[in-house]
C-alpha positions as CSV (number, residue, x, y, z in Angstrom):
1,M,0.0,0.0,0.0
2,P,1.5,3.4,-1.0
3,V,2.5,5.7,1.8
4,H,1.3,9.2,1.4
5,S,4.0,12.0,1.6
6,P,3.0,14.8,3.9
7,Y,4.8,17.1,1.5
8,A,3.3,15.8,-1.8
9,D,0.8,18.7,-2.2
10,R,3.5,21.4,-2.0
11,L,5.9,19.5,-4.2
12,G,3.2,18.9,-6.8
13,R,3.0,22.6,-7.4
14,I,6.7,22.9,-8.3
15,P,7.8,22.2,-11.9
16,I,10.3,19.3,-12.1
17,E,12.4,18.3,-15.1
18,R,14.8,15.3,-15.4
19,R,18.1,15.8,-17.2
20,E,21.4,14.0,-17.8
21,V,25.0,15.1,-18.3
22,D,28.3,13.3,-18.8
23,V,30.8,13.9,-16.0
24,R,34.1,12.1,-15.6
25,G,33.2,9.4,-18.0
26,G,29.9,8.6,-16.3
27,R,26.3,9.7,-16.9
28,T,24.9,11.8,-14.1
29,A,21.1,12.1,-13.8
30,Y,19.8,15.2,-12.2
31,W,16.5,17.0,-11.6
32,V,15.7,20.7,-11.9
33,Y,13.1,22.0,-9.5
34,G,11.4,25.4,-9.6
35,P,11.2,28.3,-12.1
36,P,13.1,28.1,-15.3
37,E,16.3,30.0,-15.5
38,E,14.9,32.6,-17.8
39,S,11.4,33.1,-16.2
40,S,12.0,35.5,-13.4
41,N,10.6,39.0,-13.8
42,E,12.9,40.4,-11.2
43,G,16.1,38.9,-12.4
44,Q,17.2,35.3,-12.5
45,P,16.0,33.0,-9.6
46,T,18.6,31.9,-7.1
47,T,20.1,28.5,-8.3
48,V,21.1,25.9,-5.7
49,I,22.9,22.6,-6.4
50,A,21.7,20.1,-3.7
51,V,23.9,17.1,-2.8
52,H,22.2,14.2,-1.0
53,G,23.7,11.9,1.7
54,F,25.1,8.4,1.9
55,R,22.9,5.6,0.4
56,G,20.3,8.2,-0.6
57,E,19.5,9.9,-3.8
58,H,17.8,13.1,-4.9
59,H,14.3,12.2,-3.6
60,G,15.6,12.6,0.0
61,L,15.9,16.3,-0.2
62,E,12.5,16.9,-1.8
63,P,10.7,17.7,1.4
64,V,13.0,20.7,1.9
65,L,12.6,21.7,-1.7
66,A,8.8,21.6,-1.3
67,F,9.1,24.6,1.0
68,L,11.4,26.5,-1.4
69,P,9.4,27.0,-4.6
70,E,11.1,30.4,-5.2
71,L,14.5,28.7,-5.8
72,R,15.8,26.9,-8.8
73,V,17.3,23.7,-7.4
74,I,19.4,21.2,-9.3
75,A,19.5,17.9,-7.5
76,P,21.8,15.2,-8.9
77,D,22.0,11.6,-7.9
78,L,25.6,10.9,-6.7
79,P,27.6,8.7,-9.1
80,G,26.7,5.1,-8.4
81,F,23.4,5.9,-6.6
82,G,19.9,6.3,-7.9
83,E,19.9,6.8,-11.6
84,S,23.5,8.0,-12.0
85,A,26.0,5.6,-13.4
86,P,29.2,4.8,-11.5
87,L,32.3,6.6,-12.7
88,P,34.1,3.9,-14.8
89,G,37.5,2.8,-13.7
90,R,37.5,5.0,-10.6
91,T,37.4,4.5,-6.9
92,H,34.4,6.4,-5.5
93,D,36.4,8.0,-2.7
94,L,36.0,11.6,-1.4
95,D,38.6,13.0,-3.8
96,E,36.7,11.5,-6.7
97,Y,33.3,12.7,-5.5
98,A,34.6,16.3,-4.8
99,Q,36.1,16.4,-8.3
100,W,32.9,15.1,-9.8
101,L,30.9,17.9,-8.0
102,R,33.3,20.5,-9.3
103,E,32.9,19.3,-12.9
104,F,29.1,18.7,-12.5
105,A,28.6,22.3,-11.2
106,A,30.6,23.7,-14.1
107,A,28.4,21.7,-16.6
108,A,25.0,22.2,-15.0
109,A,25.0,25.5,-13.1
110,P,28.3,27.5,-12.8
111,G,28.3,29.8,-9.8
112,A,25.3,28.1,-8.1
113,V,24.9,28.0,-4.3
114,I,26.1,24.6,-3.0
115,L,24.0,22.6,-0.5
116,G,25.0,19.3,1.0
117,H,23.2,17.0,3.5
118,S,25.1,14.5,5.7
119,F,27.7,12.8,3.5
120,G,26.8,15.4,1.0
121,S,28.1,18.0,3.5
122,I,31.5,16.4,3.3
123,V,31.5,16.2,-0.5
124,A,30.3,19.8,-0.8
125,S,32.9,21.1,1.7
126,A,35.7,19.2,0.0
127,A,34.7,20.5,-3.4
128,V,34.4,24.2,-2.3
129,A,37.7,24.0,-0.3
130,G,39.3,22.5,-3.4
131,G,38.3,25.4,-5.7
132,L,34.6,25.1,-6.5
133,E,33.4,28.7,-6.7
134,T,30.1,29.4,-5.0
135,P,28.6,32.6,-3.5
136,R,27.3,30.6,-0.5
137,L,27.5,27.2,1.1
138,I,24.6,25.4,3.0
139,L,25.2,22.3,5.1
140,I,22.3,20.3,6.6
141,N,23.1,17.8,9.3
142,P,26.8,18.5,8.6
143,I,29.3,15.7,9.6
144,G,31.3,17.8,12.1
145,A,33.1,15.1,13.9
146,P,34.5,11.6,13.2
147,A,31.6,9.2,12.9
148,L,33.4,6.6,14.9
149,E,33.5,8.9,17.9
150,G,29.9,10.1,17.9
151,P,27.2,9.2,20.5
152,K,26.6,6.0,18.6
153,G,30.1,5.2,17.7
154,V,29.6,1.5,18.6
155,L,26.8,1.3,16.0
156,T,29.1,2.9,13.5
157,K,31.8,0.3,14.2
158,L,29.2,-2.4,13.6
159,A,28.3,-0.7,10.3
160,V,32.0,-0.9,9.4
161,L,31.8,-4.6,9.9
162,Y,28.5,-4.9,8.0
163,Y,29.8,-3.1,4.9
164,G,33.1,-4.9,5.1
165,L,31.3,-8.3,5.2
166,G,29.1,-7.2,2.4
167,A,32.2,-6.5,0.3
168,K,33.9,-9.8,1.1
169,L,31.1,-12.3,0.7
170,P,30.4,-13.8,-2.7
171,P,28.8,-11.1,-4.9
172,A,25.2,-12.3,-4.8
173,I,25.2,-13.0,-1.0
174,G,27.1,-9.8,-0.2
175,T,24.7,-7.6,-2.3
176,A,21.7,-9.3,-0.7
177,L,23.0,-8.6,2.7
178,L,23.6,-4.9,1.9
179,R,20.1,-4.6,0.5
180,N,18.4,-6.6,3.3
181,G,15.1,-5.0,4.1
182,L,15.2,-5.7,7.9
183,I,18.6,-4.1,8.2
184,V,17.5,-1.1,6.2
185,R,14.4,-0.7,8.4
186,G,16.6,-1.0,11.5
187,M,18.7,1.9,10.3
188,S,15.6,3.9,9.6
189,I,14.2,3.3,13.1
190,A,17.5,4.2,14.7
191,M,17.6,7.6,12.9
192,A,14.0,8.7,13.2
193,K,13.1,10.9,16.2
194,T,9.5,11.9,15.4
195,R,6.7,10.2,17.3
196,D,4.2,11.1,14.6
197,P,3.1,7.6,13.2
198,A,2.3,9.0,9.8
199,L,5.6,10.7,9.4
200,R,7.4,7.7,10.7
201,R,5.7,5.5,8.0
202,F,6.7,8.0,5.4
203,I,10.4,8.0,6.6
204,H,10.5,4.2,6.6
205,D,8.9,4.0,3.2
206,Q,11.5,6.5,1.8
207,H,14.3,4.4,3.2
208,D,12.7,1.1,2.0
209,T,12.3,2.6,-1.5
210,Y,15.6,4.4,-2.0
211,F,18.2,3.3,0.5
212,S,19.2,0.3,-1.6
213,D,19.3,2.0,-4.9
214,F,23.0,1.8,-5.4
215,A,24.8,0.4,-8.5
216,D,26.9,-2.3,-6.8
217,R,28.6,-3.2,-3.6
218,D,31.9,-1.8,-4.6
219,V,30.5,1.7,-5.0
220,L,28.6,1.4,-1.7
221,R,31.8,0.2,0.1
222,D,33.9,3.1,-1.3
223,A,31.3,5.7,-0.4
224,F,30.8,4.3,3.1
225,V,34.6,4.4,3.7
226,A,34.6,8.0,2.5
227,S,31.7,8.9,4.8
228,V,33.3,7.6,8.0
229,S,36.9,8.6,7.1
230,H,36.3,12.3,6.7
231,D,34.4,15.1,8.2
232,V,33.8,18.8,7.5
233,R,36.3,20.1,10.0
234,A,39.3,19.4,7.7
235,F,37.8,21.7,5.0
236,A,36.1,24.5,7.0
237,P,39.1,26.8,7.5
238,R,39.7,26.9,3.7
239,I,36.1,27.9,2.8
240,E,35.8,31.6,2.3
241,A,32.2,31.6,1.1
242,P,29.5,32.6,3.7
243,T,28.3,29.3,5.1
244,L,25.0,28.2,6.8
245,L,25.1,25.2,9.1
246,I,21.7,23.7,9.9
247,A,22.2,21.3,12.8
248,A,20.0,19.0,14.9
249,Q,20.1,19.1,18.7
250,Q,19.5,15.4,18.9
251,D,21.8,14.2,16.1
252,D,23.3,10.9,17.0
253,I,26.1,11.2,14.3
254,T,27.4,14.6,15.2
255,P,26.5,15.9,18.7
256,I,25.3,19.5,18.8
257,E,28.4,20.5,20.8
258,A,30.6,19.4,17.9
259,E,28.4,21.3,15.5
260,R,28.8,24.5,17.6
261,H,32.6,24.0,17.5
262,L,32.5,23.3,13.7
263,A,30.8,26.7,13.1
264,T,33.9,28.4,14.7
265,L,36.3,26.8,12.2
266,F,34.8,28.6,9.2
267,P,35.9,32.2,8.4
268,D,32.3,33.2,8.0
269,A,29.6,30.8,9.3
270,E,26.1,30.9,10.8
271,L,24.7,28.0,12.8
272,V,21.0,27.3,13.1
273,E,20.0,24.7,15.6
274,I,16.7,22.8,15.3
275,A,15.3,21.1,18.4
276,D,13.6,17.8,18.8
277,V,15.1,16.3,15.7
278,G,18.1,14.1,14.8
279,H,19.9,13.2,11.6
280,L,16.7,13.4,9.5
281,I,16.1,17.2,9.4
282,H,15.2,16.8,5.7
283,Y,12.3,14.5,6.5
284,E,11.2,15.6,10.0
285,T,11.6,19.4,10.0
286,P,12.0,20.5,6.3
287,A,9.9,23.7,6.8
288,E,12.3,24.9,9.5
289,A,15.3,24.0,7.3
290,A,13.8,25.8,4.4
291,G,13.1,28.9,6.5
292,A,16.7,29.0,7.6
293,I,17.8,28.7,3.9
294,R,15.5,31.4,2.7
295,R,16.7,33.8,5.4
296,F,20.3,33.0,4.6
297,L,19.8,33.5,0.9
298,R,17.6,36.6,1.5
299,V,14.9,35.0,-0.7
300,P,11.4,36.5,0.0
301,V,8.5,34.1,0.5
302,E,6.5,33.6,-2.7
303,R,2.8,34.7,-2.3
304,G,0.3,31.9,-2.3
305,R,2.7,29.3,-1.1
């Protein structure tokens, strides 16, 4: 039985167009949300490139985009996830993802605002620190401390064993383990903080539907290693663009104290804290995240929305 999205009505009023582009030898699929580039009567609409997190794909950020109809948002699937092909002959490590983002931005939307969620916050920060030009940077649930040292570091270490086992078992068995529905549901339950049963059903359905949409276990292993081996702290001092951090006060991956410290490492950063939510700001409190983004970008609310 289909699970209704609480954000479907808002999202349904936003134009969406699927496109593709060749980047680093692989075909990247991406979606354009919002007004066309040439349609604004008061100048061009603000364009944002939105980078999703580990094991996700572009659908994960749609609840936030549903509250930002004024923006033109370009949301790619990371290489090897969703509808984007893996990058042939390459290791999908952080250096490769950062270079991919620099080249994707140059092809799809030069000079766009860059937004990253979770693992996407690491990719976005690495890309900007490495030379990707952007007027502003937005990080939602930024990874501001080593994942192995967070409040649930033990669970992260179990995840390391899980992904390692998935990579070492025979291909069919390893892939089946990595796509196991019970394990995916366990991950979803561990991350969700809301007590709203309808919202919890939606979150679990999103993870059931998209969390296993990866090309193969090698890509998944590479991306996982990248996600737990790096964090935003290493790149923050080299990012000159004004930066917005949207952090959760109950995040089990990066404690709020670490997020407060992370904000001090940027030359120019603003921290917005959201209470009563964990690592799923994009699902549980998208309106609050969108409000912070709108204020940061100085975008007025569109009438009738």
